[in-house]
N, C-alpha and C positions, 0 to 999 in steps of 0.2 A: 155488574154495573159500576161498583166502586172502583174496580180495576181499570175499567175504561176511562173513568173520570180522572183517575190518578195519572194514567198515561197521557191523557190530553193535556193536563196541567204541566207535566214534565216536558212534553214536547213544546208547549208554548214558551216555557222558560228558556229552554235550550235553543230553540229555533225561532226566536222572535223576529229575526230578520228575514225569514223565508215567507214565500207567498202561499196563500190558501185560496180556495175557490169558494168565496162567500161563506166561509165557515162550515163547508161541507167536508167533514172528515179531517183527519190530522195529516199534514204533510210532514214526512220524516225523511231523514237522510237515507239514501238507498243502501248504505252500508250498515245501518242500524237494524235491530230485530224488527220483524214485521209488526206493523200496527195491529192492535187487537180490537176487533169489533165483536159485538154481541153474538153474531151468527157463527163465529169461528168455533170449531170443535174438532177433536180428533187429532191424532199425530200424523203429520205430513211426511211422506217418504221422499219429498222433493227438497233438494238442497235450497237454502235460502237465497242463493245467487239468482238474480234476475237476468234471464237470458232468452234464447230463442223459443218461440211459441211451441214448435214441435220438437225442439232440441235435436234436430238432425243437422249435423255440421256441413253436409254436402250441399245444403241449400244456402243461397245467399242470405247473409245477415243484414236485414234492412234497417235495423234499429239497435241501439245499445243504451243501457242505463248507466248514468253517472251520478255521483252524489248531488250534483246541482240540478239535474234534469234529464230529459230524454233527447237523444240525437237520432235523426233519421237520414237515410239516403233516398232522395227523390230522383227517380230516373225519368229523363225526358229525351226527346230526339230532335236534333237540329234538322229542320226540313230543307234548308238551303244547302246542305253539304253532307258528307258522309260521316261526320264525327258525331258520336253520341256523347252527351254530357250528363252530369248529375249535380244536384245541389245538396249540400248538407243543411238540413233543417234542425231547428232546436225549439224546445219548449221547457220552461221552468216546471218543476214539480208543483202541481196545484194550479197552474195557469191554464187558461183556455186559449192562449195565443201562441201560434207557431210562427217562427221567424226564420229567414235565411241567416246562416251563421257567418255574418260579416259585420263588423262594427266600424268600418272605415267611413269617415265622413265624406270622402271624395268619391265614393262608389255608389252607383245607382242599382247595384245588385242584379243587373241584367246583362252582364258582360263576362267574357271568359277570364278576365283578371280579378273578378270578385273572389274574396277569400272563401266563399261558400261553394264556388264552382270547382268541380273535379272532373277532368276529362275522362269519360267512360268510367265513372266511379262505381265500384262494387264493394260490398262488405264494409261495415263500420263497426268499430270495437273500442270500448273504453278500457284502458289499462294503466294503472298507477299514474294518474294525473294527466294522461294524454289521450288523444283520439288517434286511431289508426284506420286508414282506408286503403284500398287497392285501386289504383288508377291505371288507365291505359289498357285494360283487358279488351282486346279486339284489334290491337295494333297489327296483327297479322293479316287483316282484311285489306283489300284493294283500296287505295286512297288514303291509307293511314300511315304513310311513310313518315318516319320521324317520331312515332309514338310507340311506346312499349309498356308492358305491364310492370308495375313497381309498387312497393310498399311505401306509403307516405305517412309520416307522423305530423300532427299539428297540435297546437294549444287548444284548450277548451273553448276559447273565443273564436276559433277558426284561423288564427294568425300563425305565422311561422311554419309554413309547409316545408318539411325536410324529407328528402328521399333516404329511407333507411336501407332499402335493398332493391336491386334491379332483378326482378324475377326472370323476365324474358332474356336479358343478357346472360344470366347464369345458365339457363337451359339451352340456349343457342350455342354457347361455348361447348356444351356436351354433345352437340349435333342434333338437338331436337328443334322443333319449329316455334313453339310458343308455350306459355304457362298460364294456368288459371288457379286462383285461390280457392281452396275447398272450404276453409274456415280459419278464423282467428279466435283463439281462446287459450286460457291458462298460460299467457305470456308467449305464445307461439303462433306463427303463421304456417299453416299447412297448405301446400300447393302441389299441383300435378303438372308434369311436363307432357306435352302432346306432340304428335307428329302427323303430317298430312299423309293420307293413303290414297293413291289414285285408284279410281273405280272404273268399271266399264261404262262407256258413254257412246252417244251417237257418233257417226263418222265426222271427223273434223271438229269434234268437241272434246272437252276435258271435264271430268267430274272427280271431285275429291271429297273425302270425309276425314275427320280427325279421330284419332284413337289415343287414349291415355297410355303412357309408357312407364313412368315412374313417379312416385310421390316423395316429397321432402318436407321437413319442418325447419323453420328458422326462427330464432329468438327475436321477439319484437324490439328488444332494446339494442339490437345490433351487436350483441356480445359474441356471437358465434363467428368463427373465421369463415366458415362456409356452411351451407345447409347440410343436414344429415338425411340420408335416404331412409325411407320407411319401407322396410322389406315385408312387413306382415300385413300391410293394408288389404282389407277385403272389399266389401261393398259400402253401403251407406254407414255413416257414423252417427251414433247418438251420444249426447254429452249432457251431463248433469253435475255441476260442481266440479269435483276433482275426478270424476269417473268418465272414462271414454269407453264406449262399446262399439264394436264392429258388427254390423249385420252382414253375414257372409253367405254366399251361395254354397250349396252342398250341405250335407248333414253329417253329424258326428254322433256316434252312439245310437244310431237308428233315427228314424223320422218322428216328428211330433205332429200328431193329427194329420198325417199325410202331406205336410208342407215341407218343402225342400230348402230350408234356411236354418242357419245356426247363429247364435249370439255369443260373442266372446268379449272379455274385458281386456282392453289394450293398455299396456303400460308404456307411456310415451317415452320415458327415459331409457328403458331397456329394449323397446321396440319388440315386445312379446305379447302374444294374445293367449289368455287363459279361457278355455271353453267354459261357458256358463250353462247354456241350455239350447235345445232345439227351439227354433222360433216359429210361432204360429202363422207367420206371414200376413199379419194384420197390422196396419198402421196404428200408432198410438204413442204412448209415453213409455219408455223403457229406462228404468233407473238402475240402482246398484244391485237390488235384490229382487225387485218385482217389475213386471210389465203390466200396463193398463191399456185396455182397448174395449171396443164396443162390438158385440155380436149377439144376434137373436134377441134384441130388445133389452140387453143387460150390459152394465159395466162389469168387465171381467178383470180379475187380478190373477196374473200368472206367477207362481212361485218358482223361481229358477232352480232351486235345490231339489224340490220334490216333483216339479213339472205339473203340479196340480193347479187347476183353474177353479177360482172361487167367484161366484156370481154375487157381486157386492151390492148392486142396485138393480132392481127390476123397474126399468123406466116406463114401461108401457108404450114405448115408441116403436114404430114399425118403419124400417127403412135403413138408409145408409148414413150412419152417424159416426162422429169422431170424438174421442176422448182427449181433452187437452188438460194437462195437469200443471198446477202452479203451487208455490209454497203454501198458500192459504186456502185454495179451493181447487176443485176440478170442474170442468165444463163439458157438457155434451152438446155438440153442434152438428147441424145438418151438413153432410158432405156433398149433397147434390147441387147442381147448378141452378135448380129451380126449387128452392126451399118450400116445403108444404105449409108451414105455419109461421115463418118469419121469427122464430123464437130460439133462444139458447137457454139451456137449463144448467143452473149453477148449484153445485153441491159442496158442503163442507167435508172435512176429512173424517167426520163421523158417518159419512155417506147419507146425510140428510139433505133433502131438497131445500135450499135456502131461498131461491127466487127463480122466476121464469121471466125473461126479459124479451119483449117484442122489439125487434130491430127494424130499421128502415129497409125497404126493398132494394137489395143490391142486385142489379140485373146481371145474371149469368155468373155470379160469384158465390161459391159455396161459403157458408158462414164460418166453417172451420178455417178458411183461408182469409176471411175478412178480418179476423182477430189478429192484428199484427204486433201488438205490444202489450205489456203488462207491467205495472209498477206496484208499489206497496198500496197505493190508494186508488188505482184506476185500471180499467180494461179499455184498450184503445183499438179502434177499428178503421179500416179503409174500405172504400168501395171501388178500388182500382187495383187489379192484380199486377199491372205492369209498373206503375209509378209507386205504389204502396204508400201514397201520401196519407198522413193521419187525418181523418175527417170527423170521427165521432168518439165519444168516450162515455163510460159509465162510472159513477163514483161508488167504490166499494162500501163506503159508509152508509149508503142508502139501501144496500141489499138487505132483504128481509124485513124492511120497514113498510112495504106496500107503496112506497113513494119513489122507487128507483125509476129513472128515465134515461133516455139517451140525449146527451148534449153534443153540440157542434163546436169544433175548433174554429177559431178565426185564423185564416190562412193568408200568407203573403201572395203577391202576384206571381203566379206560376205559368203565365201564358206567353211571356216574352220568348222570342227565339232570336238569337244573334247569328249573324252570317258567318259562314265558314271562312276562316282566316287562312290565307296562303302562308303567312308567317306562323308556324306552329310551335314557336319557342315556348309559349305559355303552356302547351300540352306537356312538355317535358318537365315543367316545373310543378306538375300535379294539378 
């Protein structure tokens, strides 16, 4: 308790200008060590870096953590035209208010010229004082003439949109059709070139599907003359801190429990993969030395070196659950679209049950997917799988006290739809 009080006093002195939520917990800089609450115990295998919930890079990154707060990509659809757009949203650490990231006095924040508006925006990432987003993914679609996928850099207040790299232009010069960003992390943008493949169709009709051709990485700071090809890419990527892992099809050194997957460590600079272990084929968290997942009512830890499975926690739960790992806790959440008890189960890294939190009813949304963001002081949830807009949060300071509850964010107006513009110059400016 003395340690907690000391940390509180230090944080108050150092961060007196930062916001808190009614005195609930300590708001700290996201680059500082994790705040310590009484329920924390055990040594975490998770890097302190705050990043993707499932830490699988091939999924879009809907949020990013910066020293000042949390940034989100809110995806919506223009109903009056073919163009999809996104808003960059922002909330201070400790605040319950989410805003559109635009400070212009002359802007109503409901138009394509708004600093917060990104044409077909996907993936958002904080790196060395800037935000990076990918715009224009989907420019290969009919009606999108004049728009293409590109890497955009902006200031933390949403201003100064700068095109760092033209992804579509690069792959089209190589003879491919379009590009999509796989992930942004560790100072790099990893993207894949695609081409259209004509398929059999009904008479007088055409049918096409896309297939990935080659993957590349490009430095976010624009320092590379051209992207470097990734020769060793396998399937899905896991990422934790400075560790990249490829989940690859096929086995090496025999199969593991009958599953046909293998896991390897990818060195981004040398583009080589070092085999780690055969993969059990179960979704979960996979770090540098261990994998964590749920099976047969227990939280399982897989030792890569020995291939041994250890049952860490006998949860008593029956069903399809997902293990979500964070630097200060691990969470067991229902994977079904119709959760049976509306609860998530929070454990510390001594594998002790800290709290059980009853969540609102999210229609058709598995609870493991409703958890969209995590900071040093909060767990953040959404009730919309498409837009991923932050709706609710839980204060970590309240966990284990018997008083933890679900709070609601105050959101900006997200209902406005602006008309499709014939003049698409704004699209090319991000």
